[in-house]
DSSP file (Angstrom, degrees, kcal/mol; ACC not computed):
  #  RESIDUE AA STRUCTURE BP1 BP2  ACC     N-H-->O    O-->H-N    N-H-->O    O-->H-N    TCO  KAPPA ALPHA  PHI   PSI    X-CA   Y-CA   Z-CA
    1    1 A X     >        0   0    0      0, 0.0     4,-2.1     0, 0.0     5,-0.2   0.000 360.0 360.0 360.0 -41.8   16.9   31.1   22.7
    2    2 A X  H  >  +     0   0    0      1,-0.2     4,-1.9     2,-0.2     5,-0.1   0.885 360.0  49.3 -65.7 -38.5   13.3   31.4   24.0
    3    3 A X  H  > S+     0   0    0      2,-0.2     4,-2.6     1,-0.2    -1,-0.2   0.883 108.7  53.5 -67.8 -39.4   12.1   32.7   20.6
    4    4 A X  H  > S+     0   0    0      2,-0.2     4,-2.5     1,-0.2    -2,-0.2   0.909 109.3  48.3 -62.2 -42.6   13.8   29.8   18.8
    5    5 A X  H  X S+     0   0    0     -4,-2.1     4,-2.5     2,-0.2    -1,-0.2   0.900 111.7  50.1 -63.6 -41.1   12.1   27.3   21.1
    6    6 A X  H  X S+     0   0    0     -4,-1.9     4,-2.2     2,-0.2    -2,-0.2   0.908 111.5  47.7 -64.6 -42.9    8.7   29.0   20.5
    7    7 A X  H  X S+     0   0    0     -4,-2.6     4,-2.3     2,-0.2    -2,-0.2   0.914 112.2  49.8 -64.5 -43.0    9.2   28.9   16.7
    8    8 A X  H  X S+     0   0    0     -4,-2.5     4,-2.2     1,-0.2    -2,-0.2   0.911 111.0  49.0 -62.8 -42.8   10.2   25.2   16.8
    9    9 A X  H  X S+     0   0    0     -4,-2.5     4,-2.3     1,-0.2    -1,-0.2   0.900 111.2  50.3 -64.3 -40.1    7.2   24.3   18.9
   10   10 A X  H  X S+     0   0    0     -4,-2.2     4,-2.3     1,-0.2    -1,-0.2   0.897 109.7  50.8 -64.3 -40.1    4.9   26.2   16.5
   11   11 A X  H  X S+     0   0    0     -4,-2.3     4,-2.1     2,-0.2    -2,-0.2   0.905 110.2  49.2 -64.9 -41.7    6.4   24.4   13.5
   12   12 A X  H  X S+     0   0    0     -4,-2.2     4,-2.0     2,-0.2    -2,-0.2   0.925 112.4  47.6 -64.5 -44.3    5.9   21.0   15.1
   13   13 A X  H  X S+     0   0    0     -4,-2.3     4,-1.8     1,-0.2    -2,-0.2   0.889 110.8  52.4 -64.0 -38.5    2.3   21.8   16.0
   14   14 A X  H  X S+     0   0    0     -4,-2.3     4,-1.8     1,-0.2    -1,-0.2   0.894 108.9  49.6 -63.9 -40.3    1.7   23.1   12.5
   15   15 A X  H  X S+     0   0    0     -4,-2.1     4,-2.0     1,-0.2    -1,-0.2   0.886 109.6  50.5 -67.7 -39.1    3.0   19.9   10.9
   16   16 A X  H  X S+     0   0    0     -4,-2.0     4,-1.2     1,-0.2    -1,-0.2   0.859 109.3  52.0 -68.6 -32.6    0.9   17.6   13.1
   17   17 A X  H  X S+     0   0    0     -4,-1.8     4,-0.8     1,-0.2    -1,-0.2   0.887 108.7  50.9 -69.0 -37.7   -2.2   19.6   12.2
   18   18 A X  H >X S+     0   0    0     -4,-1.8     4,-0.7     1,-0.2     3,-0.7   0.886 107.0  52.8 -67.4 -38.4   -1.4   19.3    8.5
   19   19 A X  H >< S+     0   0    0     -4,-2.0     3,-0.6     1,-0.2    -1,-0.2   0.817 103.2  58.6 -67.9 -27.4   -1.0   15.5    8.7
   20   20 A X  H 3< S+     0   0    0     -4,-1.2    -1,-0.2     1,-0.2    -2,-0.2   0.776  98.9  59.7 -69.8 -25.0   -4.4   15.2   10.4
   21   21 A X  H << S+     0   0    0     -4,-0.8     2,-1.8    -3,-0.7    -1,-0.2   0.736  86.0  80.8 -74.5 -21.7   -5.9   16.9    7.3
   22   22 A X    <<  +     0   0    0     -4,-0.7    -1,-0.2    -3,-0.6     2,-0.1  -0.570  68.6 175.0 -86.6  77.4   -4.7   14.1    5.1
   23   23 A X     >  -     0   0    0     -2,-1.8     4,-2.0     1,-0.1     5,-0.2  -0.395  45.0-112.2 -79.1 159.4   -7.4   11.5    5.9
   24   24 A X  H  > S+     0   0    0      1,-0.2     4,-2.0     2,-0.2     5,-0.1   0.864 120.4  53.4 -58.7 -34.7   -7.7    8.2    4.1
   25   25 A X  H  > S+     0   0    0      2,-0.2     4,-2.4     1,-0.2    -1,-0.2   0.902 106.3  51.5 -67.5 -40.1  -10.9    9.4    2.5
   26   26 A X  H  > S+     0   0    0      1,-0.2     4,-2.2     2,-0.2    -1,-0.2   0.870 108.6  51.9 -64.0 -36.0   -9.2   12.5    1.2
   27   27 A X  H  X S+     0   0    0     -4,-2.0     4,-2.0     2,-0.2    -1,-0.2   0.904 110.2  48.0 -66.6 -41.0   -6.4   10.4   -0.3
   28   28 A X  H  X S+     0   0    0     -4,-2.0     4,-2.6     2,-0.2     5,-0.2   0.887 109.3  53.9 -65.6 -38.4   -9.0    8.2   -2.1
   29   29 A X  H  X S+     0   0    0     -4,-2.4     4,-2.5     1,-0.2    -2,-0.2   0.935 108.9  48.9 -60.9 -46.0  -10.8   11.4   -3.3
   30   30 A X  H  X S+     0   0    0     -4,-2.2     4,-2.0     1,-0.2    -1,-0.2   0.898 111.3  49.5 -60.3 -41.6   -7.5   12.6   -4.8
   31   31 A X  H  X S+     0   0    0     -4,-2.0     4,-1.9     2,-0.2    -1,-0.2   0.913 112.4  46.8 -65.5 -42.4   -6.9    9.3   -6.5
   32   32 A X  H  X S+     0   0    0     -4,-2.6     4,-2.3     2,-0.2    -2,-0.2   0.872 109.8  53.8 -69.0 -35.7  -10.4    9.1   -8.0
   33   33 A X  H  X S+     0   0    0     -4,-2.5     4,-1.0    -5,-0.2    -1,-0.2   0.908 108.6  49.6 -63.5 -40.1  -10.1   12.7   -9.2
   34   34 A X  H  < S+     0   0    0     -4,-2.0     3,-0.3     1,-0.2    20,-0.2   0.887 109.7  51.9 -64.8 -37.4   -6.9   11.9  -11.0
   35   35 A X  H >< S+     0   0    0     -4,-1.9     3,-1.3     1,-0.2     6,-0.4   0.894 108.8  50.3 -63.7 -39.4   -8.6    8.9  -12.6
   36   36 A X  H 3< S+     0   0    0     -4,-2.3    -1,-0.2     1,-0.3    -2,-0.2   0.678 109.8  51.1 -74.5 -16.3  -11.4   11.0  -13.8
   37   37 A X  T 3< S+     0   0    0     -4,-1.0    17,-2.7    -3,-0.3    -1,-0.3   0.237  90.5 111.1-100.1  12.4   -8.9   13.5  -15.3
   38   38 A X  S <> S-     0   0    0     -3,-1.3     4,-1.9    15,-0.2     5,-0.2  -0.339  83.9-107.9 -82.5 167.1   -7.1   10.7  -17.2
   39   39 A X  H  > S+     0   0    0     15,-0.5     4,-2.1     1,-0.2     5,-0.2   0.876 118.6  56.2 -61.7 -38.7   -7.0   10.2  -20.9
   40   40 A X  H  > S+     0   0    0      1,-0.2     4,-1.4     2,-0.2    78,-0.4   0.900 107.5  47.6 -62.1 -41.6   -9.3    7.2  -20.6
   41   41 A X  H  > S+     0   0    0     -6,-0.4     4,-3.1     1,-0.2     5,-0.4   0.875 110.3  52.5 -67.7 -36.3  -12.0    9.1  -18.8
   42   42 A X  H  X S+     0   0    0     -4,-1.9     4,-2.1     1,-0.2    -1,-0.2   0.864 104.9  56.0 -68.4 -34.5  -11.8   11.9  -21.3
   43   43 A X  H  < S+     0   0    0     -4,-2.1    -1,-0.2     2,-0.2    -2,-0.2   0.878 116.0  38.1 -61.3 -36.2  -12.3    9.3  -24.1
   44   44 A X  H  < S+     0   0    0     -4,-1.4    34,-0.3    -5,-0.2    -2,-0.2   0.935 135.3  16.0 -80.2 -48.7  -15.5    8.2  -22.4
   45   45 A X  H  < S-     0   0    0     -4,-3.1    -3,-0.2     1,-0.2    -2,-0.2   0.568 100.0-121.0-108.1 -11.7  -16.9   11.5  -21.2
   46   46 A X     <  -     0   0    0     -4,-2.1     2,-0.6    -5,-0.4    -1,-0.2  -0.016  45.5 -58.3  84.3 161.0  -15.1   14.2  -23.0
   47   47 A X        -     0   0    0     -5,-0.1     2,-0.2    -4,-0.1     3,-0.1  -0.692  56.5-146.1 -82.9 119.1  -13.1   17.0  -21.4
   48   48 A X    >   -     0   0    0     -2,-0.6     3,-1.9     1,-0.1    -2,-0.1  -0.507  30.9 -88.1 -81.9 151.3  -15.3   19.0  -19.1
   49   49 A X  T 3  S+     0   0    0      1,-0.3    -1,-0.1    -2,-0.2     3,-0.1  -0.353 114.1  20.4 -58.6 134.7  -14.7   22.7  -18.6
   50   50 A X  T 3  S+     0   0    0      1,-0.3     2,-0.3    -3,-0.1    -1,-0.3   0.362 100.2 110.7  89.1  -6.2  -12.2   23.4  -15.9
   51   51 A X    <   -     0   0    0     -3,-1.9     2,-0.3     0, 0.0    -1,-0.3  -0.788  48.2-160.8-104.2 147.4  -10.6   20.0  -16.0
   52   52 A X        -     0   0    0     -2,-0.3     2,-0.2    -3,-0.1    -4,-0.1  -0.872  28.0 -99.7-120.5 157.2   -7.1   19.2  -17.3
   53   53 A X        -     0   0    0     -2,-0.3     2,-0.6    -6,-0.0   -15,-0.2  -0.538  26.4-143.9 -76.9 139.3   -5.6   15.9  -18.4
   54   54 A X        +     0   0    0    -17,-2.7   -15,-0.5   -20,-0.2     2,-0.3  -0.920  29.4 172.5-101.2 122.8   -3.5   14.0  -15.9
   55   55 A X        +     0   0    0     -2,-0.6   -17,-0.0     1,-0.1   -18,-0.0  -0.837  45.0  44.3-126.5 164.9   -0.6   12.3  -17.7
   56   56 A X        +     0   0    0     -2,-0.3     2,-0.2     1,-0.2    -1,-0.1   0.731  62.6 168.1  79.6  23.5    2.4   10.3  -16.7
   57   57 A X    >   -     0   0    0     -3,-0.2     3,-0.8     1,-0.1    -1,-0.2  -0.486  35.4-142.3 -69.6 137.4    0.9    8.1  -14.0
   58   58 A X  T 3  S+     0   0    0      1,-0.2    -1,-0.1    -2,-0.2    -2,-0.0   0.687 102.6  50.9 -72.9 -15.6    3.3    5.3  -13.0
   59   59 A X  T 3  S+     0   0    0      2,-0.1    -1,-0.2     0, 0.0     2,-0.1   0.469  86.5 111.2 -97.6  -3.9    0.2    3.1  -12.6
   60   60 A X  S <  S-     0   0    0     -3,-0.8     2,-0.2     1,-0.1    -5,-0.0  -0.382  72.9-114.1 -72.9 147.8   -1.2    3.8  -16.1
   61   61 A X        -     0   0    0      1,-0.1     3,-0.1    57,-0.1    -1,-0.1  -0.525  22.7-122.2 -74.0 148.5   -1.3    1.2  -18.7
   62   62 A X  S    S-     0   0    0      1,-0.2     2,-0.3    -2,-0.2    -1,-0.1   0.816  94.0  -0.2 -63.8 -28.0    0.9    2.0  -21.7
   63   63 A X  S    S-     0   0    0     55,-0.0    -1,-0.2     0, 0.0     3,-0.1  -0.981  92.8 -84.3-154.3 155.6   -2.1    1.7  -24.0
   64   64 A X        -     0   0    0     -2,-0.3     2,-0.1     1,-0.1    54,-0.1  -0.246  51.6-101.3 -62.3 149.3   -5.8    1.0  -23.4
   65   65 A X        -     0   0    0     53,-0.1    -1,-0.1     1,-0.1    -4,-0.0  -0.459  22.3-142.6 -69.4 142.3   -6.9   -2.6  -23.3
   66   66 A X  S    S+     0   0    0     -2,-0.1    -1,-0.1    -3,-0.1     2,-0.1   0.848  76.8  76.8 -76.4 -34.8   -8.5   -3.9  -26.5
   67   67 A X  S    S-     0   0    0      1,-0.1     2,-0.2    -3,-0.0    -2,-0.1  -0.438  78.9-125.1 -81.6 153.0  -11.1   -6.1  -24.9
   68   68 A X        -     0   0    0     -2,-0.1    -1,-0.1     1,-0.1    -2,-0.1  -0.580  38.3 -87.2 -89.6 154.8  -14.2   -4.8  -23.3
   69   69 A X        -     0   0    0     -2,-0.2    -1,-0.1    47,-0.2     6,-0.1  -0.348  29.7-136.4 -60.6 142.4  -15.2   -5.6  -19.7
   70   70 A X  S    S+     0   0    0      1,-0.1     2,-0.6     4,-0.1    -1,-0.1   0.803  91.1  70.4 -71.8 -28.5  -17.2   -8.9  -19.4
   71   71 A X  S >  S-     0   0    0      1,-0.1     3,-1.7     2,-0.0     4,-0.4  -0.814  76.2-149.7 -90.9 117.4  -19.7   -7.3  -17.0
   72   72 A X  G >  S+     0   0    0     -2,-0.6     3,-1.2     1,-0.3    -1,-0.1   0.813  95.0  60.9 -58.1 -31.1  -21.9   -4.8  -18.9
   73   73 A X  G 3  S+     0   0    0      1,-0.2    -1,-0.3    -3,-0.1    -3,-0.0   0.726  97.0  60.9 -69.4 -19.4  -22.3   -2.6  -15.8
   74   74 A X  G <  S+     0   0    0     -3,-1.7    42,-2.7    41,-0.1     2,-0.6   0.577  77.2 102.7 -83.7  -9.3  -18.5   -2.1  -15.6
   75   75 A X  S <  S-     0   0    0     -3,-1.2    40,-0.1    -4,-0.4    42,-0.1  -0.645  75.9-129.5 -76.6 118.0  -18.4   -0.4  -19.0
   76   76 A X        -     0   0    0     -2,-0.6     2,-0.3    40,-0.4    38,-0.1  -0.377  25.6-169.5 -71.8 145.1  -18.1    3.3  -18.3
   77   77 A X     >  -     0   0    0     36,-0.4     4,-2.3     1,-0.1     5,-0.2  -0.848  36.1-108.8-125.6 164.6  -20.5    5.8  -19.9
   78   78 A X  H  > S+     0   0    0     -2,-0.3     4,-2.3   -34,-0.3     5,-0.2   0.913 119.3  50.7 -58.8 -44.2  -20.5    9.6  -20.1
   79   79 A X  H  > S+     0   0    0      1,-0.2     4,-2.4     2,-0.2    -1,-0.2   0.903 110.3  48.9 -63.4 -41.3  -23.5    9.8  -17.7
   80   80 A X  H  > S+     0   0    0      2,-0.2     4,-2.3     1,-0.2    -1,-0.2   0.891 110.6  50.4 -66.8 -39.1  -21.8    7.5  -15.2
   81   81 A X  H  X S+     0   0    0     -4,-2.3     4,-2.0     2,-0.2    -2,-0.2   0.916 112.1  47.5 -65.3 -42.0  -18.6    9.5  -15.3
   82   82 A X  H  X S+     0   0    0     -4,-2.3     4,-1.7     1,-0.2    -2,-0.2   0.899 112.3  49.6 -65.2 -39.8  -20.4   12.7  -14.7
   83   83 A X  H  X S+     0   0    0     -4,-2.4     4,-2.3     1,-0.2    -2,-0.2   0.877 108.3  53.9 -65.9 -36.5  -22.4   11.2  -11.9
   84   84 A X  H  X S+     0   0    0     -4,-2.3     4,-2.3     2,-0.2    -2,-0.2   0.889 105.1  54.0 -64.7 -38.7  -19.2    9.9  -10.3
   85   85 A X  H  X S+     0   0    0     -4,-2.0     4,-1.7     2,-0.2    -1,-0.2   0.920 109.5  48.2 -59.4 -43.2  -17.8   13.5  -10.4
   86   86 A X  H  X S+     0   0    0     -4,-1.7     4,-1.9     1,-0.2    -2,-0.2   0.914 110.8  50.5 -63.5 -43.1  -20.8   14.7   -8.5
   87   87 A X  H  X S+     0   0    0     -4,-2.3     4,-2.6     1,-0.2    -1,-0.2   0.871 106.3  55.2 -64.0 -36.2  -20.5   11.9   -6.0
   88   88 A X  H  X S+     0   0    0     -4,-2.3     4,-2.2     2,-0.2    -1,-0.2   0.879 106.6  51.1 -65.8 -36.2  -16.8   12.7   -5.4
   89   89 A X  H  X S+     0   0    0     -4,-1.7     4,-1.8     2,-0.2    -1,-0.2   0.903 110.7  48.7 -65.2 -39.9  -17.8   16.3   -4.6
   90   90 A X  H  X S+     0   0    0     -4,-1.9     4,-2.2     2,-0.2    -2,-0.2   0.903 110.1  51.7 -65.0 -40.5  -20.3   15.0   -2.1
   91   91 A X  H  X S+     0   0    0     -4,-2.6     4,-2.4     1,-0.2    -2,-0.2   0.890 107.4  52.6 -63.9 -38.8  -17.7   12.7   -0.6
   92   92 A X  H  X S+     0   0    0     -4,-2.2     4,-2.3     2,-0.2    -1,-0.2   0.893 108.4  51.0 -63.4 -39.0  -15.3   15.7   -0.2
   93   93 A X  H  X S+     0   0    0     -4,-1.8     4,-1.5     2,-0.2    -2,-0.2   0.914 111.0  47.8 -64.3 -42.3  -18.0   17.6    1.6
   94   94 A X  H  X>S+     0   0    0     -4,-2.2     5,-2.6     1,-0.2     4,-0.5   0.888 110.6  52.5 -64.7 -38.5  -18.6   14.7    4.0
   95   95 A X  H ><5S+     0   0    0     -4,-2.4     3,-1.0     1,-0.2    -2,-0.2   0.905 106.4  52.5 -65.3 -41.1  -14.9   14.4    4.5
   96   96 A X  H 3<5S+     0   0    0     -4,-2.3    -1,-0.2     1,-0.3    -2,-0.2   0.846 109.3  50.5 -61.8 -33.3  -14.6   18.1    5.5
   97   97 A X  H 3<5S-     0   0    0     -4,-1.5    -1,-0.3    -5,-0.2    -2,-0.2   0.571 120.0-112.3 -81.3  -8.5  -17.4   17.6    8.0
   98   98 A X  T <<5S+     0   0    0     -3,-1.0     2,-1.4    -4,-0.5    -3,-0.2   0.598  71.0 139.8  90.0  11.7  -15.6   14.6    9.5
   99   99 A X     >< +     0   0    0     -5,-2.6     4,-2.2     1,-0.2    -1,-0.2  -0.640  18.3 168.1 -90.5  81.6  -18.1   11.9    8.3
  100  100 A X  H  > S+     0   0    0     -2,-1.4     4,-2.6     1,-0.2     5,-0.2   0.897  72.8  51.5 -64.0 -42.2  -15.6    9.2    7.3
  101  101 A X  H  > S+     0   0    0      1,-0.2     4,-2.2     2,-0.2    -1,-0.2   0.925 112.2  45.9 -62.8 -45.5  -18.2    6.4    6.9
  102  102 A X  H  > S+     0   0    0      2,-0.2     4,-2.3     1,-0.2    -1,-0.2   0.903 112.2  52.2 -63.8 -40.8  -20.4    8.5    4.7
  103  103 A X  H  X S+     0   0    0     -4,-2.2     4,-2.3     1,-0.2    -2,-0.2   0.933 110.6  47.1 -60.9 -46.9  -17.4    9.6    2.6
  104  104 A X  H  X S+     0   0    0     -4,-2.6     4,-1.9     1,-0.2    -1,-0.2   0.883 111.3  51.4 -64.2 -38.9  -16.3    6.0    2.1
  105  105 A X  H  X S+     0   0    0     -4,-2.2     4,-1.7     2,-0.2    -1,-0.2   0.908 111.0  47.6 -64.9 -41.4  -19.8    4.9    1.2
  106  106 A X  H  X S+     0   0    0     -4,-2.3     4,-2.2     1,-0.2    -2,-0.2   0.899 110.4  52.2 -66.6 -40.1  -20.2    7.6   -1.4
  107  107 A X  H  X S+     0   0    0     -4,-2.3     4,-2.5     1,-0.2    -1,-0.2   0.851 105.0  56.0 -65.4 -33.4  -16.8    6.8   -2.9
  108  108 A X  H  X S+     0   0    0     -4,-1.9     4,-1.9     2,-0.2    -1,-0.2   0.920 108.9  46.9 -62.8 -42.8  -17.8    3.2   -3.2
  109  109 A X  H  X S+     0   0    0     -4,-1.7     4,-2.2     2,-0.2    -2,-0.2   0.895 111.2  52.0 -64.1 -39.9  -20.8    4.3   -5.3
  110  110 A X  H  X S+     0   0    0     -4,-2.2     4,-2.3     1,-0.2    -2,-0.2   0.908 108.8  50.3 -64.1 -42.0  -18.5    6.6   -7.4
  111  111 A X  H  X S+     0   0    0     -4,-2.5     4,-1.7     1,-0.2    -1,-0.2   0.898 109.6  51.0 -62.8 -40.3  -16.1    3.7   -8.1
  112  112 A X  H  < S+     0   0    0     -4,-1.9    -1,-0.2     1,-0.2    -2,-0.2   0.904 111.5  47.7 -64.3 -40.9  -19.0    1.5   -9.2
  113  113 A X  H  < S+     0   0    0     -4,-2.2   -36,-0.4     1,-0.2    -2,-0.2   0.878 108.2  54.8 -67.3 -37.1  -20.3    4.2  -11.5
  114  114 A X  H  < S+     0   0    0     -4,-2.3    -1,-0.2    -5,-0.2    -2,-0.2   0.860  86.6 177.0 -66.1 -34.5  -16.8    4.8  -13.0
  115  115 A X     <  -     0   0    0     -4,-1.7     2,-1.2    -5,-0.2   -40,-0.2  -0.258  54.2 -21.9  65.2-153.7  -16.4    1.2  -13.9
  116  116 A X  S    S-     0   0    0    -42,-2.7   -40,-0.4    -4,-0.1   -47,-0.2  -0.750  72.3-157.8 -95.1  91.2  -13.3    0.1  -15.7
  117  117 A X              0   0    0     -2,-1.2   -76,-0.1     1,-0.1   -77,-0.1  -0.428 360.0 360.0 -68.6 142.2  -12.1    3.2  -17.4
  118  118 A X              0   0    0    -78,-0.4    -1,-0.1    -2,-0.1   -53,-0.1   0.519 360.0 360.0 -66.5 360.0   -9.8    2.7  -20.4
C-alpha cells in the first residue's frame, strides 16, 4: 500500500512538471515550425535539408489563394523564410532559459518575416 501511494504521488508530480514545460511560447514555436514545414512555405523557400512536409492540417486552405497580398512586405520570400527559421531557433533558446517576453518578441519578428505564406 505504501509503495502504491509513493508511485501515485510520483506520477502526479511528474505530470505537473510536464505541463509546466508546455509554455505558451513553446506552443507558438510549434505552430510556426509547422507553418514553415507546410507545402506553401516549401513553394516559397524550397525544402531545406532535414525538414519534412507537414500535411493534413485542419486549418489549411484546400488550395492556395490566387490573389497576392496587397501589402508588398507581406509577400514571403526565400530569404525571409530562412530568416524566420533562424529567429524561431533563437526564440526556442529564450524559451528554454525562461525569457518569455524575449521569446514572444522574437516570434513577432518571425511572423512578420514569414508574411502570408501560400
